[in-house]
N, C-alpha and C positions, 0 to 999 in steps of 0.2 A: 504495498503498499502504501503511495505516494504520501510525504509528510509536506505537510507548509507550517509557517509561524507567521501568525500577522498580528502586525505590531499596531496597535491603536482600530481595535473592532468595534467598537461597543457603538457607532454609529454611521451613519457614512457613506463611502465607498470602502473603508473597514471592516466595516459587517458588509458592504454588498461582495468583498471580496470572502467573507465564513464562509456566506450562505451560502454561493455559485461553486468553494468548492467543497464543502463538505456536501453538497449534492454530489458531487461526480464521484467522493468517495473516497473521495484524502483525509489522508491523518491532520485532520487542524486544528493546532495551537492557536490562540485568541488569546491578545493580551489590551484589558480594561483596569482601568482603577478605579475600577468599585466591583471587585470578583463579589460582593456581598448580594451585589445586586443590582444585577447584568442588562437588566432588558431582557431587547431585542435578542441578542445575542447569548443567555439562559434556554431563548424558546432555540432555538437549531437544532434541528433531525438528524443524526447521525454521530461520528465520533470527532467530537468536535471537544477538548479541555479547556479551562481557559488558567487563566495563570495574571494574578496580580501585578501591575508596575507601572509605575511614575516614575516614568523616563527621562527627569531629574534626579531620580535618587542613581547616585552608584551604587544604595547595597543591594535596593531589588536586581539591578540590573544582573547585580554578582548572582545575586540568587535563581534568575531567569537563568544567565547562564550555566549551573551547579545543575538546575533540572533538566539539562543536554547534554550531562559530562554523560562518554562513555555515549551518546546513543549518534547521530545523524538526521541532520533536515536538508531535504530534497530543495527546499523553494525559503528563502524570507523577504518578508513584504514589508516594509519599514512607511504607513502607512498616516502617523503620531502627526497628528499637526496642527497650530493656530494662530487665527488669521485675525481676529482682535481681541482685547477686553483683556491686555496684561501690558507692561510695560515697554519697551521697546529691548532693556536687559535682557527683559520674561523668552522674547519673541523670542531673540537672540537663541538661550539657552535648548528652547525648546526644538524649532521650526532647521540648527543648525550644530548645536554643540547635539544633541540627542541621538540622533539618528546616527553621527559614526559613532559615538559609545557604545551603544546597542549591537550595530553590528561589532565593531569591533570586539565583543563581547561574546558574538553567534558565530562566527570567522569558524572556528575546530567544529563546531555542529555545523553547519555547513558543509566544509569540506569534510566528513566522517559519510555526508549525502552521497544521492547517485546523479543530481541533478546540477549539483553545485554556481546553485542562478542566487541569485541577490535583488532586488528592487526596491529603489525608492521613492517615493511621490514625492514631486520637488511643484515647479511652477512655472510657466510663461511667464511670471512677475517675477520671475526672479532675472532674463534674460537682461542683461545688458545694451541699452539701443543708444547709441554712436558710442562706444569703451567706457561709459560709466555707469557706475553701483546707482540699483535702484534706491530714492530716495525714502517712498515709502518707507515704514518699519518692517513692512511683510513683504514687501519685492528685494527688499537688502538679505532680512535673513536664508529668504529661496538660493541667491544672490551666492550668496555665503557657504550656502550649504552645496550649490552646484561646484563654486572654489573647492571644496573639500576635497568633497567626490575623487572632483579630478586632481585632485593631490594622491590618493591614498586611493584609487580605484586601479593602476598599477600596480605596489603593492597585493593587490586582491587575486587582480590575473595569474600571476607567479605561481599564485597555491591553487591555481590552479581554477577561482570563479570567476563567469560571468557574473558581472554585475553593468546594473543601467537605471539612472532617470528619466524618467516621467514625470508630462505634464499631460493629466489624466483628464480635461477638459477643466470645459465652468462647468461641473455640476452641480444636479437640482440636492443640494442637500441644507443641513441649519446651516450650514459655513458659505457653501456659493448661491444660499436665497432661492427659492423657488421658480425664479424667475428665468433660472439658468438653461441654457437653451443643452444640455448632454446630462441626458437619465442615466441614474445608476449605476441599473442594467447593462446598457451602452456600453458608459466608459469600461468598466470590470470586467465584462467579453469582449470589449478591445484590447486590452489588454492582457487579458489570458492569452488571446490570441497569440500578443506577440511577446508574454514571454516561454509560450508554447515552442517558439520558431525561435528560439537566442541561438545562435553560435557564440563561442569564441570567441569569433572575430568582431563583434557585435560590442565587449564591452566595451566598456567610456560611453558610451554614447547618450546622447539627449534626446529622447522618442518621446511623440504625441501619444497620447492615446492609440491614433489611426494606426503606428507603426511606422512616421515618415519623422525621419529630425529634424530638432527641432537648435532654433540656430541656441548659442549659449550667451 
């Protein structure tokens, strides 16, 4: 049975990934900050294991990694992020620092898996325009995430791991708003198709949910 860990699965795109992979018979591991009150995540039928995780908590990251000690993960998807309601420093910690910390801790498990794939959700709002860094807090945090990914990815590739960052589209979630043009199902289905077809030569790319390359 193929296995996937989805970081940030309690709602939105992360929840959509958990539902889709569980429906297809995957061994799904899903993180939430509130495992005792998982909401819709707790209602997913199938082989779903919940893990408590606050992505800024080093102790909880270490505990999550320890849960996979000696075990393999075929696919790691980092979906957790925040758009508003926190300070610039907090947004940077959640959107840029945390993905690198979480992925770094789980690399050994991904190495032990059969597929060796990592997908991190970013945003087109983090792309530079005219060479400058986006000024808005969210865009700046995603730009920093992209930069750190490009710095770290060659090391991951050397360990046999294929990793990409995704712009998931403007998705109709609590974060994206209900007037967004892309449904959760469309975004998740598109990214899953791309993930399924990833080859080592694709590692390091910034892709859209449709599979096209996005400018950095």
